C-alpha positions as CSV (number, residue, x, y, z in Angstrom):
1,X,7.3,-23.9,25.9
2,X,6.9,-21.0,23.5
3,X,8.7,-22.1,20.4
4,X,7.0,-19.4,18.3
5,X,9.3,-16.4,18.4
6,X,12.4,-18.4,19.5
7,X,12.9,-20.6,16.3
8,X,14.4,-18.4,13.6
9,X,13.0,-18.7,10.1
10,X,15.7,-19.3,7.6
11,X,17.6,-16.2,6.6
12,X,16.3,-14.0,9.5
13,X,18.3,-13.0,12.5
14,X,17.2,-12.2,16.1
15,X,17.6,-8.6,15.1
16,X,15.1,-9.1,12.3
17,X,12.6,-10.9,14.5
18,X,12.7,-8.4,17.3
19,X,9.5,-6.4,18.2
20,X,9.4,-2.7,19.0
21,X,7.9,-3.5,22.5
22,X,8.8,-6.7,24.3
23,X,6.0,-9.2,24.7
24,X,5.7,-12.3,27.0
25,X,6.2,-15.7,25.4
26,X,3.2,-17.1,23.5
27,X,1.8,-20.6,24.2
28,X,1.1,-21.5,20.6
29,X,3.9,-22.8,18.4
30,X,3.6,-20.2,15.7
31,X,6.5,-18.5,14.0
32,X,7.0,-14.8,14.4
33,X,6.0,-13.9,10.8
34,X,3.0,-16.2,11.0
35,X,2.0,-14.1,14.0
36,X,2.6,-10.9,12.1
37,X,0.4,-12.0,9.2
38,X,-2.4,-13.0,11.6
39,X,-2.3,-9.7,13.4
40,X,-2.6,-7.7,10.1
41,X,-5.3,-10.1,8.8
42,X,-7.5,-9.6,12.0
43,X,-6.9,-5.8,12.3
44,X,-9.6,-3.2,12.2
45,X,-7.7,-1.2,9.6
46,X,-7.7,-4.1,7.1
47,X,-11.4,-4.6,7.4
48,X,-12.1,-0.9,6.7
49,X,-10.4,-1.3,3.3
50,X,-13.5,-3.1,2.1
51,X,-15.3,0.3,1.9
52,X,-12.4,2.3,0.5
53,X,-11.9,3.2,-3.1
54,X,-9.5,1.4,-5.4
55,X,-10.4,2.9,-8.8
56,X,-14.2,2.7,-9.0
57,X,-16.2,3.7,-6.0
58,X,-17.3,0.9,-3.6
59,X,-21.0,0.2,-4.1
60,X,-20.9,1.4,-7.8
61,X,-21.7,-2.2,-8.8
62,X,-21.2,-5.7,-7.4
63,X,-18.0,-6.2,-9.3
64,X,-15.4,-3.3,-8.8
65,X,-12.5,-4.0,-6.5
66,X,-11.9,-2.2,-3.2
67,X,-8.7,-1.6,-1.3
68,X,-9.4,-4.8,0.6
69,X,-9.7,-7.1,-2.5
70,X,-6.7,-5.4,-4.0
71,X,-4.7,-6.1,-0.8
72,X,-5.7,-9.7,-0.8
73,X,-4.7,-10.1,-4.5
74,X,-1.4,-8.3,-3.8
75,X,-0.8,-10.7,-0.9
76,X,-1.3,-13.7,-3.0
77,X,1.0,-12.5,-5.7
78,X,3.7,-11.4,-3.2
79,X,3.5,-14.6,-1.2
80,X,4.2,-16.8,-4.3
81,X,6.9,-14.6,-5.8
82,X,8.6,-14.0,-2.4
83,X,8.4,-17.7,-1.5
84,X,9.9,-18.7,-4.9
85,X,12.9,-16.4,-4.2
86,X,13.5,-17.7,-0.7
87,X,11.7,-15.0,1.4
88,X,9.6,-16.0,4.3
89,X,6.1,-16.2,2.6
90,X,4.2,-15.2,5.8
91,X,6.4,-12.1,6.1
92,X,5.8,-11.0,2.5
93,X,2.1,-11.7,2.7
94,X,1.8,-9.7,5.9
95,X,3.6,-6.8,4.3
96,X,1.3,-7.0,1.2
97,X,-1.8,-7.1,3.4
98,X,-0.5,-4.1,5.3
99,X,0.8,-1.9,2.5
100,X,-2.5,0.0,1.9
101,X,-3.8,0.2,5.5
102,X,-3.2,4.0,5.7
103,X,-5.2,4.9,2.6
104,X,-7.9,7.4,3.5
105,X,-11.5,7.7,2.1
106,X,-11.6,8.2,-1.7
107,X,-8.2,6.7,-2.4
108,X,-5.4,8.8,-3.8
109,X,-7.9,11.6,-4.3
110,X,-8.7,11.8,-0.6
111,X,-5.0,11.5,0.1
112,X,-4.4,14.8,-1.8
113,X,-7.1,16.6,0.1
114,X,-5.8,15.3,3.5
115,X,-2.2,16.3,2.6
116,X,-3.4,19.9,2.1
117,X,-5.4,19.9,5.3
118,X,-2.6,18.4,7.3
119,X,0.1,20.8,6.0
120,X,0.6,22.5,9.5
121,X,1.4,19.1,11.1
122,X,3.7,17.6,8.4
123,X,1.2,16.7,5.7
124,X,-0.4,13.4,4.9
125,X,0.8,10.4,2.9
126,X,-0.9,7.0,2.8
127,X,2.3,5.0,3.3
128,X,3.3,7.1,6.3
129,X,-0.2,6.6,7.7
130,X,0.2,2.8,7.2
131,X,3.3,2.9,9.4
132,X,1.4,5.0,12.0
133,X,-1.4,2.5,12.1
134,X,0.9,-0.5,12.4
135,X,3.0,1.1,15.2
136,X,0.6,3.3,17.1
137,X,-3.1,3.6,16.1
138,X,-4.2,-0.1,15.9
139,X,-5.2,-1.4,19.3
140,X,-3.3,-4.6,19.9
141,X,-0.3,-4.1,22.3
142,X,-0.3,-1.6,25.1
143,X,2.9,-1.2,27.2
144,X,4.1,0.9,30.2
145,X,7.4,2.7,29.9
146,X,9.5,2.8,26.7
147,X,10.5,0.8,23.7
148,X,13.6,-1.4,23.6
149,X,15.8,1.5,22.8
150,X,14.4,3.7,25.6
151,X,12.3,5.9,23.3
152,X,8.8,6.9,24.5
153,X,6.2,5.0,22.5
154,X,3.7,7.9,22.5
155,X,2.7,11.0,24.4
156,X,1.5,10.8,27.9
157,X,4.0,8.8,30.0
158,X,1.6,8.4,32.9
159,X,-0.7,6.3,30.6
160,X,-0.1,3.0,28.9
161,X,1.2,3.6,25.4
162,X,0.3,1.9,22.2
163,X,2.8,-0.1,20.1
164,X,0.1,-0.8,17.5
165,X,0.2,-4.3,16.2
166,X,3.8,-4.6,17.4
167,X,5.1,-6.5,14.4
168,X,8.6,-7.7,14.0
169,X,11.3,-5.3,12.6
170,X,11.6,-7.4,9.4
171,X,7.9,-7.3,8.6
172,X,7.6,-3.5,9.4
173,X,10.6,-2.9,7.2
174,X,9.0,-4.9,4.4
175,X,6.0,-2.4,4.4
176,X,8.3,0.6,3.8
177,X,8.0,1.4,0.1
178,X,9.5,4.9,0.6
179,X,11.9,4.5,3.6
180,X,12.5,8.2,4.3
181,X,10.6,11.1,5.9
182,X,9.1,13.9,3.8
183,X,11.6,15.6,1.6
184,X,13.8,12.5,1.2
185,X,13.9,10.0,-1.7
186,X,11.8,11.2,-4.7
187,X,10.5,14.3,-2.8
188,X,6.8,13.3,-3.1
189,X,6.1,10.0,-1.4
190,X,7.4,9.2,2.1
191,X,6.9,6.7,4.9
192,X,7.4,8.6,8.1
193,X,5.8,11.6,9.9
194,X,8.0,13.7,12.2
195,X,6.4,12.3,15.4
196,X,6.9,8.7,14.2
197,X,10.6,9.1,13.6
198,X,11.6,7.1,16.7
199,X,10.0,3.8,15.6
200,X,11.0,4.5,12.0
201,X,14.7,4.7,13.0
202,X,14.3,1.6,15.1
203,X,12.9,-0.3,12.1
204,X,15.7,0.9,9.8
205,X,18.4,0.1,12.3
206,X,21.1,-1.9,10.5
207,X,19.8,-1.0,7.0
208,X,22.4,0.0,4.4
209,X,22.8,3.7,4.2
210,X,21.9,4.1,0.5
211,X,20.8,2.1,-2.5
212,X,20.3,3.0,-6.2
213,X,20.6,6.7,-7.0
214,X,21.8,7.4,-3.4
215,X,18.3,6.9,-2.0
216,X,17.7,4.7,1.1
217,X,17.5,1.1,0.1
218,X,14.4,-1.0,0.3
219,X,14.8,-4.4,1.9
220,X,14.3,-7.3,-0.6
221,X,10.9,-8.2,0.8
222,X,9.7,-4.6,0.4
223,X,10.8,-4.7,-3.2
224,X,8.8,-7.9,-3.7
225,X,5.8,-6.3,-2.1
226,X,6.2,-3.2,-4.3
227,X,6.3,-5.2,-7.5
228,X,3.3,-7.4,-6.4
229,X,1.4,-4.2,-5.7
230,X,2.2,-2.8,-9.2
231,X,1.3,-6.1,-10.9
232,X,-1.9,-6.5,-8.9
233,X,-3.4,-3.1,-9.6
234,X,-2.2,-2.7,-13.1
235,X,-3.7,-6.1,-14.2
236,X,-6.8,-6.2,-12.1
237,X,-7.8,-2.6,-12.7
238,X,-7.6,-3.4,-16.4
239,X,-9.8,-6.4,-15.8
240,X,-12.4,-4.3,-14.0
241,X,-12.4,-1.7,-16.8
242,X,-12.8,-4.3,-19.5
243,X,-15.6,-5.9,-17.6
244,X,-17.4,-2.6,-17.1
245,X,-17.0,-1.7,-20.8
246,X,-14.9,1.3,-20.1
247,X,-12.1,-0.2,-22.2
248,X,-13.0,-1.9,-25.5
249,X,-10.4,-4.4,-26.7
250,X,-10.7,-3.6,-30.4
251,X,-9.7,0.0,-29.6
252,X,-6.3,-1.3,-28.3
253,X,-5.4,-2.3,-31.8
254,X,-5.7,1.2,-33.1
255,X,-2.4,3.0,-33.4
256,X,-4.0,6.3,-32.6
257,X,-5.6,5.0,-29.4
258,X,-2.3,3.3,-28.4
259,X,-0.4,6.5,-29.0
260,X,-2.7,8.3,-26.5
261,X,-2.1,5.6,-23.9
262,X,1.7,5.7,-24.5
263,X,1.6,9.5,-23.9
264,X,-0.1,8.9,-20.5
265,X,2.4,6.2,-19.6
266,X,5.3,8.5,-20.5
267,X,3.9,11.4,-18.4
268,X,2.9,9.4,-15.3
269,X,4.5,6.0,-15.1
270,X,7.6,5.4,-17.3
271,X,11.0,6.9,-18.0
272,X,10.7,6.2,-21.7
273,X,9.9,7.9,-25.0
274,X,6.9,7.4,-27.3
275,X,8.8,5.2,-29.8
276,X,9.9,2.7,-27.2
277,X,6.6,2.6,-25.5
278,X,4.7,2.1,-28.8
279,X,7.0,-0.8,-29.7
280,X,6.5,-2.4,-26.3
281,X,2.7,-1.9,-26.5
282,X,2.6,-3.4,-30.0
283,X,4.6,-6.4,-28.8
284,X,2.4,-6.9,-25.8
285,X,-0.8,-6.7,-27.8
286,X,0.6,-9.3,-30.3
287,X,0.6,-12.0,-27.6
288,X,-2.0,-14.7,-28.2
289,X,-3.7,-14.5,-24.8
290,X,-5.6,-11.3,-25.6
291,X,-9.3,-11.9,-26.3
292,X,-10.7,-10.2,-29.5
293,X,-13.5,-8.6,-27.5
294,X,-15.5,-8.9,-24.3
295,X,-19.3,-9.5,-24.6
296,X,-20.0,-10.6,-21.0
297,X,-21.0,-14.2,-21.8
298,X,-19.4,-17.2,-20.1
299,X,-16.8,-17.7,-22.8
300,X,-15.6,-14.1,-22.7
301,X,-15.6,-14.1,-18.9
302,X,-13.3,-17.2,-19.0
303,X,-11.1,-15.4,-21.6
304,X,-10.9,-12.3,-19.4
305,X,-9.7,-14.4,-16.4
306,X,-7.2,-16.2,-18.7
307,X,-5.9,-12.8,-19.8
308,X,-5.5,-11.7,-16.1
309,X,-3.6,-14.9,-15.3
310,X,-1.3,-14.7,-18.3
311,X,-0.4,-11.0,-17.5
312,X,0.3,-11.7,-13.9
313,X,2.4,-14.8,-14.7
314,X,4.3,-12.9,-17.3
315,X,5.3,-10.1,-15.0
316,X,6.1,-12.3,-12.1
317,X,8.1,-14.9,-14.0
318,X,10.3,-12.3,-15.6
319,X,11.1,-10.8,-12.2
320,X,11.9,-14.2,-10.7
321,X,14.0,-15.3,-13.6
322,X,16.0,-12.0,-13.8
323,X,16.6,-12.0,-10.0
324,X,17.8,-15.6,-10.1
325,X,20.1,-14.8,-13.0
326,X,21.6,-11.9,-11.0
327,X,22.0,-13.5,-7.6
328,X,22.0,-17.3,-8.1
329,X,19.7,-20.1,-6.7
330,X,19.9,-19.6,-3.0
331,X,17.3,-17.9,-0.8
332,X,17.3,-14.1,-0.9
333,X,16.3,-12.1,2.2
334,X,16.6,-8.7,3.7
335,X,19.5,-6.8,2.1
336,X,21.2,-9.7,0.4
337,X,20.2,-8.6,-3.1
338,X,17.7,-6.5,-5.1
339,X,14.7,-7.6,-7.1
340,X,15.5,-7.5,-10.8
341,X,12.7,-6.6,-13.2
342,X,13.5,-6.4,-16.9
343,X,13.0,-3.0,-18.4
344,X,10.5,-4.3,-21.0
345,X,8.3,-5.7,-18.3
346,X,8.5,-2.5,-16.3
347,X,7.2,-0.7,-19.4
348,X,4.5,-3.2,-19.9
349,X,3.3,-2.7,-16.4
350,X,3.4,1.1,-16.9
351,X,1.3,0.7,-20.1
352,X,-1.3,-1.4,-18.2
353,X,-1.6,1.4,-15.6
354,X,-1.9,4.0,-18.3
355,X,-4.8,2.1,-19.9
356,X,-6.9,2.6,-16.7
357,X,-5.7,6.2,-16.2
358,X,-6.7,7.1,-19.7
359,X,-10.0,5.3,-20.1
360,X,-11.3,5.3,-16.5
361,X,-9.8,8.0,-14.3
362,X,-9.7,10.7,-16.9
363,X,-13.4,10.6,-17.7
364,X,-15.2,13.9,-17.3
365,X,-17.6,12.4,-14.8
366,X,-14.7,10.9,-12.7
367,X,-13.0,14.3,-12.6
368,X,-16.2,15.9,-11.4
369,X,-16.9,13.5,-8.5
370,X,-13.3,13.5,-7.5
371,X,-13.4,17.3,-7.0
372,X,-16.5,16.8,-4.8
373,X,-14.7,14.1,-2.8
374,X,-11.8,16.5,-2.1
375,X,-14.3,19.1,-0.9
376,X,-15.9,16.6,1.5
377,X,-12.5,15.7,3.0
378,X,-11.5,19.4,3.5
379,X,-14.9,20.3,5.0
380,X,-14.9,17.3,7.2
381,X,-11.4,18.0,8.7
382,X,-12.6,21.5,9.5
383,X,-15.8,20.4,11.1
384,X,-14.2,17.7,13.2
385,X,-11.4,20.0,14.3
386,X,-13.8,22.8,15.3
387,X,-15.9,20.6,17.5
388,X,-13.2,18.3,18.9
389,X,-13.1,16.3,21.1
390,X,-16.8,15.6,21.0
391,X,-16.5,14.7,17.3
392,X,-13.8,12.1,17.8
393,X,-14.1,8.4,18.4
394,X,-12.9,7.1,21.8
395,X,-9.2,6.3,21.0
396,X,-8.7,9.5,19.1
397,X,-10.4,11.5,21.8
398,X,-7.9,10.3,24.3
399,X,-5.0,11.1,22.0
400,X,-6.5,14.6,21.4
401,X,-6.8,15.3,25.1
402,X,-3.1,14.3,25.6
403,X,-1.9,16.3,22.6
404,X,0.7,18.9,23.8
405,X,-0.1,21.5,21.2
406,X,-2.3,22.5,18.3
407,X,-0.1,20.7,15.8
408,X,-0.4,17.4,17.6
409,X,-4.1,17.9,18.0
410,X,-4.5,18.5,14.2
411,X,-2.6,15.2,13.6
412,X,-5.2,13.4,15.7
413,X,-8.0,15.0,13.7
414,X,-6.3,13.8,10.5
415,X,-5.9,10.3,12.0
416,X,-9.6,10.3,12.7
417,X,-10.7,11.4,9.2
418,X,-8.2,9.1,7.5
419,X,-9.6,6.1,9.4
420,X,-13.1,6.6,7.9
421,X,-14.4,4.6,5.0
422,X,-15.9,6.2,1.9
423,X,-19.3,5.5,3.3
424,X,-18.7,6.8,6.8
425,X,-16.9,9.9,5.5
426,X,-20.0,10.9,3.5
427,X,-22.2,10.1,6.6
428,X,-20.0,12.2,8.9
429,X,-19.9,15.0,6.4
430,X,-23.7,15.1,6.2
431,X,-23.9,15.1,10.0
432,X,-21.1,17.6,10.9
433,X,-20.4,19.9,7.9
434,X,-23.5,22.1,8.0
């Protein structure tokens, strides 16, 4: 008897547990969200994140984080926070593991270059690419015919179509940080390309029409994932920068240095003025868990890890307590409530991000190599496109051959380039872009 997808986890309906393409019963007694988590964990796309940039290039040293280590850390934070608030922990962990799958080589820098190259086919966005991987590009579930609503799963009706990892609706919804197509929401980020609109609409079926500010509302689990992502990268990128000596702790007690960081936070990460940010920064730096300096010895390594733990705990406890104060002690799932994060903690997180932006990403040498990375991506798209389909890996070659027009063919080329790691992108460029 297949008890797996038949026994509903608490707070999740049959609608939430439904998969885009029907599947036969499974023999192992595993819950639907456990199965989703396992599928993401064993995916090709997750493994590729081991060689994709987080902040410092993979291979620059033995210590810097990659997109994979960041995703694992985000998953641990999200699982604990979501579980404490009554979400299914496997669902939240699966969404956290999946949230960065669509990031291309060279991180956000590569994303900008691919967006320009993909302009004729609707642009490129890492979050929209994540949805595409989960529902189309990952090779897990192939089906004949159509999806539950009758929509074609992909082009080429005479061939089996891909449903990607075929995760449940609730898990897919939890990966959507920007649940709108390009031009919706905030106008920059988006989670759906035009030719993925069918599955996107299926995922969002039953979602409230609008949330704060009139924008489409994120489900509660997506809000937990989003905050876990912010906490993970703001704190851990700071840890990396301190370890590498790019940020010196004594400098953070200088009012002039802090003013520069606050200016970065105000311009990039926070809806706040300099006075408010400087007051929050001073209060954060007054906490007793900050080491005086980092020398690299065992004691300072332990102090650095303690700083990381204290910052993560501070930002997660505040969100848990504020959410409980707003919605009571019961489990919170799907669209029952919104995650509440106090403004002070939002600004603290923004300041932590600004530290890395100011001291790491704005360095002159970083600006120079990022410019070269964008050139590599643009030249690689051109080279792959000119020689396609010979330049494409097997699955992409099939998709290119089925493409009904040049726009669809370009999307396949972009899918191919986006799938590459930093290492393979450089190798492909050296081989093809001559």
